[in-house]
N, C-alpha and C positions, 0 to 999 in steps of 0.2 A: 264288718258291714261291707267293706269293699269286696271281700271274697263272695259274700252272698249276692251282691249286685252283679258280679261277673257271672256267677252260676246261673242266675235268672236270665241274663242276656243270652247266654249260650243255649239254655233250654228254649228260649223264645225262637232263636234262629233255627234250631233243630225242628221245632214244631212247624215252622213256616215251610221249611224245605220238605218235610214229610208230607204236608198237605198239598204242596205243588206237584210232587211226584205222583201222588194218588190221583190227582186230577188228570194228569197226562196219561196214566194207565187206563183210566176209565174212557178217555177219548179214543185211545187206540182199540180198546175192546169193542166199542160201538162201530168203528169204521172197519169193514172187511178188507178194504184194499190199502190199509195203512202200511203193510209191509212193502208192497210194490212202490208206493209213493216215496218211501225212504230211499229205495234203490234209485228211483228216477231223480230224486233230488241230488243224490250223490253224483250220479252221472252228469246231470246238468251242471253241477258245480265244477266238475272236472273239465267239461267242455268249455265252460266260460273262462276258467283259469287258463286253458290252453290257448283260446282265442286271444285273450288279453296279452299273453306272453308273446304270441306271434305278432300282434299289432305293435307291441313295444319294440320288437326286433325290426319290423318293417319301417315304422314311422320314426323319424329322428326326434330326439328329445327337444321339447320346447325350450326356448331361451328364457332367461329370468325376466326379460322385458315383457314377454307375453303374459307371464303370471302376474306381473305388476299391472299390466293393462286390464286383465280380468278383475284384479282386485279393485282398480280404480272404477271399472264399470259397476261393480257391486256397491262401491261407496256412493256412486252417483244415484243408483236406484234407491239406496237408503235415504239419501238427501231429498229425493223427489217425494218419497213417502212422508218424510218429516214435514216438507212444505205443504203437502196435501192436508196433513193433520193440522198444521198451523192455519191453513185457509179455513178449515172447518171451525176453528176457534173463533174466527171473525165473521162467521155467517150471520150473527145477530145484528151486525151493522147494516145489513141489507133487508132487515125485517121491516115491513111497513108499519107495524104496530109500535115499534120502538121509537120512531121519530115522527114528528109532525111535518106536513107539507112535503112528504117524500114522494118524488115522481119516479116510479120504477121504470115506466116505459121510456122516459127520457134517458135514464141511465143505461138501460139495455140497448136503446138505439145508438147511443154513443159508442158502446162497446162493440156493437155489431158493424157499424159503418167503418169501413177501412179508412186509414189516414190518407189525406191527399198527397199525391206525389209532388215534390218540390219542382219549381220551374227550372228548366235547364238554362244556365247562363254560359255563353261562349266567352272564354277569356280573350282579352285583347292582346295581340302579340306586340311586344315592345318595338320601338322604331329601330333599335340597333340590331334586331333579329330579322327585320324585313329585307328582302332582297329587292330594293328599289332605289332610285336615284335620290330619294329624300334622305336616305341614310348617309349620304356623302355631301351634304350641303356645306359643311365646314371646309372640307377639302376643296370643293368647287370655289368657295369664296376665297380661299387662300390662293388657289391657282389664278383666279381672276385678278386678285390684288397684285400678285407678282407680274402678271402679264401687263397690267396697267402701268405698274412702276417701270418695267423694262421699256415699254413703248414711250412713256414720258421721258425716260432717260435718253433714248435715241433722239426724240424730237427736240428736247432742250439742248442737248449737245450739238445737234446740227444747227439749231438757230443761233446759238452763241458763236459757233464757228463762222456762220454767214455774216453776223454783225461785225465780228473782228475783221474779216476779210473785206467787208464793205468800207470800214473805217480806213484800212490801209490803202485801198484803191482810191478813196476820195482824197487822202492827204499825201500820197506818195510823191506826187509831182511837186507839191509845195516843200516837202521835206528835202527832196533832192536839190532844190535851189538853195537851201540853207546849210546843208551838211554834205560833206564829201562821201560819207559812208552812212547808209540808211539800212538798218535791219541786219547787222552783223550778229551771227549766232555766238561768236566767241569760242567755238569749239575747233573748227577747222583752221589750219595754218594760213590758208589763203583767205583773203578778205571776201566775204559774201555780202549780198545786199538783197533787200526785199524779204527777209526772213522774219516772220512773226513767231516769237518764242511762246510756246504753250506751256504755262506753268501748272495749270489745272484745267478742268473742264469749263471753268468760268473766268479764268484769269489769263490774259495774254499780255506780253511785253514786247516792246520794240526799242532797240538801242541805236542811238545815232551819235556820231562823232565827226570831228573835222570841221570846226568852226572857230573863228577868232574869239579869244577871251572865254571860250567855253571848253571845258574838259569833255563833256558829254551830256547827252540828254536821254532820259529814260521815260518812255511813255508806257503807262500801265493801264490796261483796260480791265476794270473790275466790273464784270457783268453779273447779273443776277444768277443764282443757282437754279436755272431752269431745268436742269437735269435731275434735281432733287424734288420728288413729289411732296414730301413733307414741307419743304421750304415754299413750294408753290401754294400749298394750302394755307400756310401761315401768312402769306402775302395778301390773302383775301381780307384778313383782319388788320394787317399792318402793311400798307403799300410801301414799296421801295422802288428805287430807280437805278439804272446803270450809271457808272461813273468812269470818267477818264482823268487820271492823275498824271501830270507832267512835272518832272523834276529836272531842273537845269543846274548842273554843277559848274560853277564858275572857276576860273583859274585864280590862284592866290594873288593877292595884291591888285586885283582887277575890280574891287568893289570897296566903297567907303564903309566905315564902321557904323552901321545902324541896323536896327531890327524893326520890322513893320509887318502888319497883317491887317487885312480887311476881310471879314467873313460874315456869313449869315449868323444871326444872334444865337440860333440853336447850336451852331458849330463853334462860335467864338469862345463860349464859356468852356467847352471841352478842350479846345486847343490851348487856351490860357492856363488850364489846370495841368495838362499832361505834357506839353512841350517844355523842354528845359529852358530854351532861350527866351521864349515868350513869357514864361513865369518869372524870370530873373530881370529882364531888361525893359519890358513893355508895361504900359498902363492903359486902362480903358479911357478913350477920348471921345468927345462928342463929334457927331458927323454934321453938325449945323454949318460949319465953315465950308464944307465941300458939297457939291451938288450930286449927292448919291442918295439912293432910296433909304428910307428909315429902317428897313429890314436888316441893314448891315450894321455891324459893330466894328469900331476902329480900335486897334491895339498899336500904340506907337511909342517909340523911344525918343527919337529926334524929330521935332516938328518940321524942320527944314527938309529932311529926307522924305517925310510923309507927303509934304506939299509937292515935292519934285515927282514923286511916283503918281500921285492922284492928280494928274493934269486933266485938261478938258476932254481929251480923247478917251482916257481910261474911265472917267466918270460917265461918259456917254455909253460906253460898253457895259458898265455896271448897271446903268438904267435900262438899257435895251435888253440885256440878258440877265435880268434880276433873278429869275428862278433857275438859271442855268449855272452861273458862276457861284460856286459854293464858297471858295475862299482863295485869296492870293497871299502867299507868305514869302516875304523877302527877309533874309537874315545873313549876316556875316559870321554868326556864332552858332550855326545850326549843328546840333549834336544828337538830334533825335528825341524821343520821349524820355521822361524822367526815369531814373533807375529806382527800383524798389529799395526799401530800407535794408532788406537782407543782402542786397547786392551792391552796397555802397563801396566805391573804390577810393583809394588814397591819392590817386593821380587825377589831374585835370582831364576831362574828356576831350577827345580830339574834335576840333570844330573845323568847319569849312563853309565858305560862302555859297549860297544856293538860292534858287527861286523855285517855289512849289505852287502849282496851280491845280485846282480841283474843279472839274466841270461835271454837272449832273445832266445826263441826257434826258430831254423831256419825253413825256409819255407815261410816266409812272409804271414802268415795267413793260409797257406795250410798245417797245421800240421797234421801228422798222428800219430796213436797210437804207431807205431814202433819207432818214433823219441824220445819218452820218455825214451827208454832204453839207448839212446846215451848220456843222461844227467848224468849218474851215476858218471863219472870222475869229474864232476863239484861239486857234493855233497861231494866227497872225498876231493876236494880242500878246501871246507868249513871246514871240520874237521882238515885238515892239518894247515890252517891259524889260527884256534882257538887254537890249541896246541902251535903253534909258538908264538902267542901273549902272552899267559899265561906264557910261560917259558922265555920270553924276560926280560933282565935286562939291564937298561940303565946306563951309566956312571954318575958320580957326576955332571959333567958339563952339561950334557943333562938334568938331573933332575932339576938342579938349573935354567936352562933356561926355562924349562917347568913350574916350580913353579912361576918364575917371570912373565911369560906370563899370568898365571891364576890370579895372584894378580892384574896385570894391567887391565885385563878384568873385574875383580870385581870392581875396582875403577871406571872404565868408567861406569859400570852399576849403581853404587851408585850415581855418579854425575848425570847421566841421570834421575835416580829416584828422586833425590833431586830437580832437575830442574822441573820435572813434578809436584812434590808436591807444589813447589812455584807457578807454574802456576795455579794449582787448588786453592791454597789459595787466590791468587790475583783475580781469577774469583769469589770466594765466597765473597770477600770484595766488589767487584764491584756490585755484586747482592744485597748485604746488603745496600750499598749506594743508589742504584736505588730504593730499597723498601722504604727507609727513605724519599727520595725526593718525591716519589709518595704519601706517607702518609702526608707529609707537604703540597703538592698541594691539596690534598683532604680535608684538614682541613678547616672547614667553619668558626670557631671562630677566628677572627684576633688576639685576645690577646693570645690565646693558640698557634697559628701558630708562633707568634713572639717569644714566650718562647722556642718553639722547635728549631727555627732558631738560637737563642742565645746559646742554649745548644750545638748545633752542631758546631757552630763557636768556642766556648771555647774548645771543644774536639779537633778540628783540630789544634788550636793554641798550645794546650798543647803537641800534638804529635810533632810539629815542634820545640819545645824548646829543647836545648841540655840537655842530662841527666847529673846530677851532683851528686856526692856521698859525703855525709857529713862524715867527719872523726874527731874523738875526739883525742886531744893531751893531754897527762897527763903532769902535771907540775912537774918539777924536784924538 
């Protein structure tokens, strides 16, 4: 069957080829110029082949990218044709009969009218990109602030210097009548006078010496920090005043043993808490016995000494200059402010007899150079109190009481020092024990560690045993 089918297929192919050849022969017989056309076709074919060969020789071969681009163009054309076919598929959606209330004109008008162009908006240039003075307002503010601070520094410094010079000019004649040396700087070998030592822009000092019963007198002008702009602004909310502090150091054995202080109530509490001598020896007393304003607080140790200092003249000055005299501190045990707990010493602090006066310059910071002239009576009060204290003689009872108070203060100090030494010794022992335990724990040899532990235990047991003293009795 297979052979028969193959024979039939072969016969069919022969029949088709025979029929096709007969048809071509009949066409040639009917055309008289068929022979010439064959030659022309052959010649045209040769000419075309030669031209194509020459073009290939003349023109360079196209790169592969060009063929890829042509292929991509062909693919795009095919995609466009497919989209067109797809659009034809959805033409029924635009048919008026398919949908109700379909407005074809409206749809066509929307498609025909072009879209409106968006409004152009000009972007705002940021401030930091503009070339104008507004971009440098921070720098200008900083420069202006520095300029104001510098000008205030110069103005405040100049005013403080003028006030200090005005005070020295007003009191120099009085000081020269009381001391042989006024204003020695302490630097040059030769004695100088009239020198006001500038410790800072707002603190000036004047040293005087050469007076009987007085080792020296230090006048300290504590003016406001007018050169500091921040301090100047703070004084708007918290007013302050300039101060003059006078400290008179008396010679040893030129003053009786007593401690006394009269101060404004706002300053008395602070002095009683901070000053070592006032906190140990004085107590708060009433001011009803003395003719002084109620704004003052009295701190006294010996009533006899207080009555001697607060005589009629001193009380009149306290009344007249109530807001100017801040405090008067008289002490034979002056050692300065209290030491902090961390800086406690085992020795008694050195004490010396002195008088301290603090005067507040009126004006609440608006001090003028003419106000310095009004402080001369206060300086005269300093010399009056100095002479009064050096000439004072207490009774035997007052001296005995003062001596007893000083012995008690010394005993309290020695007890405190002994307690402090014990605490330090206990702390050292604990540190030594801790070091021995660490050494024992760090020991690697077990035999050596056991020996160290036994030695430590024997030492502890020996310390716990009561101590016994051997006594020898001679035979009768």
